[in-house]
VMD Tcl script that draws the C-alpha trace (Angstrom):
set ca {
  {42.50 -42.00 -24.62}
  {42.58 -40.90 -28.25}
  {43.65 -37.48 -29.53}
  {40.07 -36.29 -29.99}
  {39.31 -36.91 -26.32}
  {42.41 -34.99 -25.28}
  {41.21 -31.91 -27.19}
  {38.91 -29.56 -25.32}
  {35.54 -29.29 -27.11}
  {34.68 -26.00 -28.79}
  {32.90 -23.43 -26.60}
  {29.12 -23.80 -26.49}
  {26.95 -20.79 -27.31}
  {23.85 -19.96 -25.28}
  {21.76 -20.75 -28.35}
  {23.24 -24.24 -28.64}
  {22.75 -24.79 -24.92}
  {19.14 -23.61 -25.27}
  {18.45 -26.44 -27.74}
  {19.86 -29.03 -25.35}
  {17.98 -27.77 -22.29}
  {14.75 -27.69 -24.31}
  {15.33 -31.28 -25.40}
  {16.06 -32.29 -21.80}
  {12.78 -30.78 -20.67}
  {10.88 -33.14 -22.97}
  {12.85 -36.32 -22.17}
  {13.43 -35.89 -18.42}
  {11.46 -38.94 -17.31}
  {12.43 -41.40 -14.61}
  {12.57 -39.18 -11.54}
  {15.75 -37.50 -10.24}
  {17.92 -40.60 -10.67}
  {16.90 -40.94 -14.31}
  {17.25 -37.23 -14.99}
  {20.71 -37.06 -13.41}
  {21.73 -40.12 -15.40}
  {20.59 -38.48 -18.65}
  {22.59 -35.33 -17.89}
  {25.69 -37.31 -16.95}
  {25.57 -39.31 -20.16}
  {25.04 -36.24 -22.34}
  {27.06 -33.53 -20.61}
  {29.94 -35.54 -19.11}
  {30.38 -38.54 -21.39}
  {29.16 -37.41 -24.81}
  {29.35 -33.62 -25.12}
  {32.07 -33.09 -22.44}
  {30.68 -29.75 -21.34}
  {31.77 -30.50 -17.75}
  {34.14 -33.00 -16.15}
  {32.84 -35.78 -13.96}
  {34.55 -34.33 -10.89}
  {32.90 -30.93 -11.34}
  {29.57 -32.61 -12.20}
  {29.62 -34.66 -8.99}
  {30.75 -31.67 -6.94}
  {27.72 -29.71 -8.15}
  {25.47 -32.71 -7.59}
  {26.60 -33.16 -3.99}
  {25.66 -29.55 -3.27}
  {22.26 -29.95 -4.94}
  {21.60 -33.09 -2.91}
  {21.96 -31.03 0.27}
  {19.43 -28.43 -0.81}
  {15.67 -28.30 -0.47}
  {14.04 -28.63 -3.85}
  {14.35 -30.86 -6.94}
  {18.03 -31.80 -7.15}
  {18.02 -32.65 -10.87}
  {16.53 -29.26 -11.75}
  {19.05 -27.49 -9.55}
  {21.90 -29.47 -11.10}
  {20.83 -28.29 -14.55}
  {20.65 -24.70 -13.26}
  {24.11 -25.04 -11.67}
  {25.83 -26.36 -14.81}
  {24.13 -23.79 -17.04}
  {25.09 -21.03 -14.58}
  {28.74 -22.09 -14.66}
  {28.69 -22.03 -18.47}
  {26.58 -18.97 -19.25}
  {25.89 -17.08 -16.04}
  {22.46 -15.96 -14.89}
  {20.96 -16.10 -18.41}
  {22.02 -19.71 -18.80}
  {20.66 -20.62 -15.37}
  {17.25 -19.12 -16.14}
  {17.08 -20.84 -19.53}
  {18.01 -24.28 -18.16}
  {15.80 -24.04 -15.08}
  {12.68 -22.85 -16.89}
  {13.03 -25.29 -19.78}
  {13.52 -28.16 -17.34}
  {9.99 -27.84 -15.96}
  {8.12 -25.94 -18.72}
  {7.08 -28.99 -20.81}
  {5.85 -30.77 -17.68}
  {3.94 -27.65 -16.61}
  {2.17 -27.38 -19.97}
  {1.33 -31.08 -20.12}
  {0.08 -31.35 -16.53}
  {-2.07 -28.24 -16.94}
  {-3.62 -29.75 -20.06}
  {-4.19 -33.09 -18.34}
  {-5.75 -31.35 -15.32}
  {-8.25 -29.59 -17.59}
  {-9.11 -32.87 -19.34}
  {-9.38 -34.65 -16.00}
  {-11.88 -32.14 -14.62}
  {-13.94 -32.20 -17.81}
  {-14.03 -35.96 -18.42}
  {-12.73 -37.56 -15.23}
  {-16.08 -39.23 -14.51}
  {-16.16 -41.06 -17.85}
  {-16.07 -44.85 -17.18}
  {-13.05 -45.30 -19.44}
  {-11.05 -42.73 -17.46}
  {-12.28 -44.09 -14.13}
  {-11.16 -47.57 -15.10}
  {-7.67 -46.37 -15.95}
  {-7.31 -44.55 -12.64}
  {-8.70 -47.58 -10.78}
  {-5.57 -49.43 -11.87}
  {-3.21 -46.51 -11.45}
  {-4.04 -45.82 -7.80}
  {-2.68 -49.11 -6.41}
  {0.42 -48.56 -8.56}
  {0.93 -45.26 -6.73}
  {0.70 -47.10 -3.38}
  {3.47 -49.45 -4.53}
  {5.62 -46.63 -5.92}
  {5.52 -44.59 -2.70}
  {6.16 -47.68 -0.54}
  {9.09 -48.58 -2.78}
  {10.46 -45.03 -2.40}
  {10.40 -45.39 1.40}
  {12.21 -48.74 1.19}
  {14.79 -47.47 -1.31}
  {15.72 -44.36 0.69}
  {15.69 -46.20 4.01}
  {17.87 -49.07 2.82}
  {20.49 -46.68 1.46}
  {20.53 -43.96 4.11}
  {19.67 -45.64 7.43}
  {22.48 -47.95 8.51}
  {21.92 -48.20 12.27}
  {19.22 -48.57 14.90}
  {19.27 -44.89 15.93}
  {18.37 -43.66 12.46}
  {15.68 -46.31 12.07}
  {14.25 -45.25 15.44}
  {14.09 -41.65 14.20}
  {12.25 -42.84 11.10}
  {9.78 -44.72 13.31}
  {9.26 -41.66 15.50}
  {8.56 -39.51 12.45}
  {5.98 -42.04 11.22}
  {4.24 -42.15 14.60}
  {4.35 -38.35 14.88}
  {2.60 -37.69 11.58}
  {0.36 -40.79 11.48}
  {-0.81 -41.01 15.09}
  {-0.48 -37.45 16.37}
  {-0.96 -35.58 13.07}
  {2.10 -33.37 13.68}
  {2.78 -30.98 10.80}
  {5.59 -31.89 8.42}
  {7.63 -28.68 9.09}
  {7.77 -29.49 12.82}
  {8.91 -33.03 12.10}
  {11.69 -31.71 9.86}
  {12.76 -29.22 12.52}
  {12.77 -31.82 15.29}
  {14.72 -34.28 13.12}
  {17.31 -31.63 12.34}
  {17.76 -30.80 16.03}
  {18.03 -34.48 16.97}
  {20.52 -34.98 14.15}
  {22.66 -32.09 15.40}
  {22.61 -33.50 18.94}
  {23.34 -36.98 17.64}
  {26.28 -35.70 15.63}
  {27.71 -34.20 18.82}
  {27.05 -37.02 21.30}
  {26.79 -40.09 19.01}
  {29.03 -39.21 16.07}
  {29.47 -42.85 15.08}
  {25.74 -43.17 14.45}
  {25.53 -40.01 12.35}
  {28.51 -40.30 10.05}
  {26.23 -41.26 7.17}
  {26.53 -43.74 4.37}
  {29.09 -42.53 1.87}
  {29.57 -43.24 -1.75}
  {26.18 -42.66 -3.33}
  {27.48 -39.71 -5.23}
  {31.11 -39.83 -4.33}
  {34.05 -39.07 -6.51}
  {34.72 -41.27 -9.49}
  {37.95 -41.87 -11.30}
  {36.33 -42.29 -14.70}
  {37.61 -39.98 -17.37}
  {35.81 -39.21 -20.59}
  {38.39 -36.79 -21.93}
  {39.04 -33.08 -21.67}
  {35.96 -31.01 -20.88}
  {35.02 -27.37 -21.37}
  {34.68 -27.05 -17.59}
  {37.45 -29.42 -16.54}
  {38.83 -30.36 -13.13}
  {41.43 -27.60 -13.23}
  {39.41 -25.02 -15.16}
  {39.41 -21.77 -13.14}
  {36.12 -20.61 -11.76}
  {34.64 -18.09 -14.23}
  {34.47 -14.48 -13.12}
  {30.69 -14.48 -12.72}
  {30.87 -17.51 -10.39}
  {33.44 -16.14 -7.96}
  {32.24 -15.46 -4.45}
  {31.87 -12.04 -2.90}
  {29.74 -10.89 0.00}
  {28.37 -7.96 -1.99}
  {27.12 -10.24 -4.76}
  {25.57 -12.59 -2.22}
  {23.66 -9.77 -0.55}
  {22.55 -8.27 -3.89}
  {21.29 -11.61 -5.22}
  {19.42 -12.40 -2.02}
  {17.86 -8.93 -2.05}
  {16.89 -9.33 -5.72}
  {15.07 -12.58 -5.03}
  {13.25 -11.11 -2.03}
  {12.18 -8.20 -4.25}
  {10.96 -10.55 -7.00}
  {8.98 -12.54 -4.41}
  {7.39 -9.39 -2.95}
  {6.44 -8.03 -6.39}
  {4.93 -11.38 -7.37}
  {2.89 -11.51 -4.14}
  {1.64 -7.96 -4.73}
  {0.56 -8.87 -8.29}
  {-1.51 -11.85 -7.14}
  {-2.56 -10.32 -3.81}
  {-6.01 -9.22 -4.97}
  {-7.05 -12.84 -5.43}
  {-6.96 -14.49 -1.99}
  {-6.65 -18.04 -3.31}
  {-3.60 -17.14 -5.39}
  {-2.06 -15.27 -2.45}
  {-2.58 -18.34 -0.25}
  {-0.90 -20.46 -2.90}
  {2.04 -18.08 -3.17}
  {2.75 -18.23 0.54}
  {2.09 -21.95 0.89}
  {4.23 -23.12 -2.03}
  {7.07 -20.83 -0.98}
  {7.15 -22.67 2.35}
  {6.84 -26.01 0.56}
  {9.87 -25.16 -1.60}
  {12.04 -24.71 1.48}
  {10.81 -28.01 2.95}
  {11.52 -30.26 -0.03}
  {14.46 -31.96 1.71}
  {14.71 -35.60 0.70}
  {12.93 -35.26 -2.63}
  {9.36 -34.73 -3.72}
  {8.00 -37.75 -1.83}
  {9.12 -36.16 1.43}
  {7.16 -32.95 0.89}
  {4.02 -34.59 -0.51}
  {2.50 -35.07 2.96}
  {2.93 -31.34 3.58}
  {1.37 -30.50 0.21}
  {-1.45 -32.89 1.05}
  {-2.02 -31.35 4.48}
  {-2.20 -27.86 2.98}
  {-3.88 -28.54 -0.35}
  {-6.49 -31.03 0.88}
  {-7.06 -30.42 4.59}
  {-6.19 -26.76 5.16}
  {-7.23 -24.97 1.95}
  {-9.51 -27.52 0.24}
  {-7.99 -27.01 -3.19}
  {-8.53 -30.68 -4.10}
  {-9.52 -34.03 -2.58}
  {-7.31 -36.91 -1.43}
  {-8.21 -39.12 -4.42}
  {-7.52 -36.22 -6.79}
  {-4.09 -35.84 -5.16}
  {-3.39 -39.50 -5.88}
  {-4.48 -39.14 -9.48}
  {-2.17 -36.14 -9.86}
  {0.75 -38.07 -8.40}
  {0.16 -40.88 -10.89}
  {0.15 -38.44 -13.80}
  {3.21 -36.68 -12.39}
  {5.07 -40.00 -12.54}
  {4.31 -40.35 -16.26}
  {5.09 -36.82 -17.46}
  {8.51 -35.21 -17.98}
  {10.09 -33.01 -15.34}
  {10.63 -33.39 -11.58}
  {7.94 -35.16 -9.54}
  {7.41 -31.97 -7.52}
  {5.56 -30.81 -10.64}
  {2.51 -32.24 -8.88}
  {2.21 -28.71 -7.46}
  {1.08 -27.67 -10.96}
  {-1.77 -30.16 -10.67}
  {-2.67 -28.98 -7.17}
  {-2.61 -25.35 -8.27}
  {-4.78 -25.98 -11.34}
  {-7.43 -27.93 -9.44}
  {-7.32 -25.37 -6.62}
  {-7.82 -22.46 -9.02}
  {-10.88 -24.19 -10.47}
  {-12.30 -25.34 -7.12}
  {-12.09 -21.83 -5.64}
  {-13.51 -20.12 -8.72}
  {-10.47 -17.90 -9.38}
  {-11.35 -15.18 -11.93}
  {-14.79 -16.78 -12.31}
  {-13.53 -18.90 -15.19}
  {-12.42 -22.53 -14.93}
  {-9.69 -22.39 -17.56}
  {-8.28 -19.00 -16.53}
  {-8.49 -19.89 -12.84}
  {-6.87 -23.27 -13.38}
  {-3.98 -21.91 -15.41}
  {-3.46 -19.05 -12.92}
  {-3.38 -21.48 -10.01}
  {-0.99 -23.81 -11.84}
  {1.32 -20.92 -12.77}
  {1.41 -19.49 -9.23}
  {2.06 -22.88 -7.63}
  {4.85 -23.65 -10.09}
  {6.48 -20.21 -9.93}
  {6.71 -20.05 -6.14}
  {7.85 -23.67 -5.87}
  {10.79 -23.23 -8.24}
  {11.86 -19.65 -7.46}
  {13.94 -20.68 -4.39}
  {15.88 -23.20 -6.53}
  {17.32 -20.32 -8.55}
  {18.18 -18.49 -5.33}
  {20.03 -21.49 -3.91}
  {22.20 -21.86 -7.02}
  {22.80 -18.25 -8.02}
  {23.47 -17.08 -4.45}
  {25.01 -20.25 -2.99}
  {26.88 -21.52 -6.05}
  {29.84 -19.15 -5.65}
  {30.33 -20.41 -2.09}
  {30.40 -23.96 -3.40}
  {32.93 -23.08 -6.08}
  {35.09 -21.36 -3.48}
  {35.06 -24.40 -1.19}
  {35.37 -27.18 -3.76}
  {35.95 -30.66 -2.25}
  {34.85 -29.48 1.22}
  {31.09 -30.12 1.01}
  {29.90 -32.60 3.70}
  {26.62 -34.27 4.56}
  {25.89 -32.93 8.00}
  {24.42 -34.80 10.95}
  {21.25 -32.63 10.95}
  {20.68 -33.49 7.30}
  {21.04 -37.19 8.04}
  {18.53 -36.81 10.86}
  {16.09 -35.19 8.44}
  {16.68 -37.99 5.93}
  {15.75 -40.53 8.61}
  {12.54 -38.65 9.36}
  {11.76 -38.46 5.65}
  {11.62 -42.27 5.49}
  {8.94 -42.32 8.18}
  {7.01 -39.53 6.50}
  {7.03 -41.30 3.12}
  {5.84 -44.52 4.78}
  {2.94 -42.55 6.24}
  {2.11 -41.31 2.75}
  {2.04 -44.91 1.47}
  {-0.33 -45.91 4.29}
  {-2.58 -42.94 3.53}
  {-2.75 -43.77 -0.18}
  {-3.38 -47.45 0.60}
  {-6.27 -46.53 2.87}
  {-7.93 -44.37 0.19}
  {-7.39 -47.10 -2.39}
  {-8.43 -50.21 -0.45}
  {-11.32 -48.53 1.44}
  {-12.44 -45.84 -1.06}
  {-15.56 -45.00 0.98}
  {-13.66 -44.61 4.25}
  {-13.53 -41.30 6.09}
  {-11.71 -39.87 9.09}
  {-14.72 -40.60 11.28}
  {-15.20 -44.11 9.84}
  {-11.86 -45.14 8.31}
  {-13.01 -48.64 7.30}
  {-16.51 -47.78 6.09}
  {-17.76 -49.42 2.93}
  {-16.53 -52.48 1.10}
  {-12.88 -53.57 1.07}
  {-11.46 -53.55 -2.47}
  {-9.42 -56.72 -2.99}
  {-8.41 -56.09 -6.62}
  {-6.30 -52.95 -5.87}
  {-4.46 -54.94 -3.15}
  {-3.40 -57.56 -5.68}
  {-2.35 -54.90 -8.17}
  {-0.38 -52.99 -5.51}
  {1.48 -56.13 -4.40}
  {2.30 -57.08 -7.99}
  {3.49 -53.53 -8.75}
  {5.73 -53.47 -5.67}
  {7.27 -56.84 -6.57}
  {7.89 -55.59 -10.12}
  {9.65 -52.48 -8.81}
  {11.57 -54.17 -5.99}
  {12.44 -57.60 -7.34}
  {12.59 -57.02 -11.10}
  {13.66 -53.33 -11.16}
  {10.83 -52.55 -13.57}
  {10.50 -49.08 -15.05}
  {7.97 -46.95 -13.16}
  {6.20 -45.74 -16.30}
  {5.79 -49.32 -17.57}
  {4.41 -50.42 -14.19}
  {1.87 -47.59 -14.23}
  {0.91 -48.42 -17.84}
  {0.32 -52.10 -17.09}
  {-1.65 -51.28 -13.93}
  {-3.79 -48.80 -15.87}
  {-4.65 -51.50 -18.42}
  {-5.46 -53.98 -15.65}
  {-7.75 -51.45 -13.98}
  {-9.49 -50.68 -17.27}
  {-10.00 -54.38 -18.05}
  {-11.33 -55.10 -14.56}
  {-13.76 -52.16 -14.70}
  {-15.11 -53.06 -18.14}
  {-15.30 -56.82 -17.93}
  {-15.66 -57.87 -14.28}
}
mol new
graphics top color blue
foreach p $ca { graphics top sphere $p radius 0.5 }
foreach p [lrange $ca 0 end-1] q [lrange $ca 1 end] { graphics top cylinder $p $q radius 0.2 }
display resetview
């Protein structure tokens, strides 16, 4: 290690950090894995704002939480460096570009979505979404489920939601209880698969927040601070609900997306069935095909995939005639959905972070969490089946699931997209782009 690497980098001002977090908001493609990789390369290897050990310690905590782990990791690091102001800056800038872009795309989609050119593009994108979700189920299952008990729990979750239409929250609760029981009576089956984000011995030089850097004063744990922060967030939530309470649709969104935020265990794909159940079936904010289109756009825009809630909120605000104006209603719905989805992430870090700092190196994946992870695999598989049904039998309905003609072209595209993702490790955005072009060409020339 050269002398420069042995020297601790100069302190970073909040203004300098602001520029980086803004940049990250615009380049945070590739889902959580890609976003975490970008932050590691920039903050650990290049800028040395934080050591790898501290980075991974924060990441392990964020992986245990409901919500988008990459966003929460950014909030955590910024909170360590600059306190609450830094956390707010990093968290908001992480999703703000995606919010603005998805709101714009939602408006364009509603205005010109029936244009043949646009329809052709989405005709190719939809089977790509089927492949992407199926690949997500395979990827999570192959890494997390290493024995027959966990696979059986995944199968039970699939049957529960697919056959019996059990709500996602109840499946999560049941999986957590079974995981806790399994950890007690079958500990060998619930020890988990280690190493995904385990400690590394790589060293990139001295960091501003190094392995032995004392916890800053603002990050030290105290019960009084914990209570005050929790009370502050409850107050913010109540005030926000009062502000939007006169508009029933917005109030429904506030309550629904708050619950969704606490159920996002296992990543965005895991909570999408719950968002679908509420947004499509319960409240009628959008249709199933519109949900698929939003997911496809969410994959190609910066920010966490859970940003699809912005799309759901915008279309819901328009569909329910909020404020009697499509643009105002759409933006209001998008803002409410986004605000209430991300608010708990700040609570988890600002209130729970000091506990994590006080118990460094003691964080463990619990048996209940592993049980939930197993159920998540089954739930995501159900989502893939649902999307495949809407794509291959577009005229099908609940009463007549296989009504209308079977679409063979989307099947071929979906298979090719899955092979590209699974066998050739193709980039998701490139797969979606190629599928969109194939769909456009098929629509125009066949």
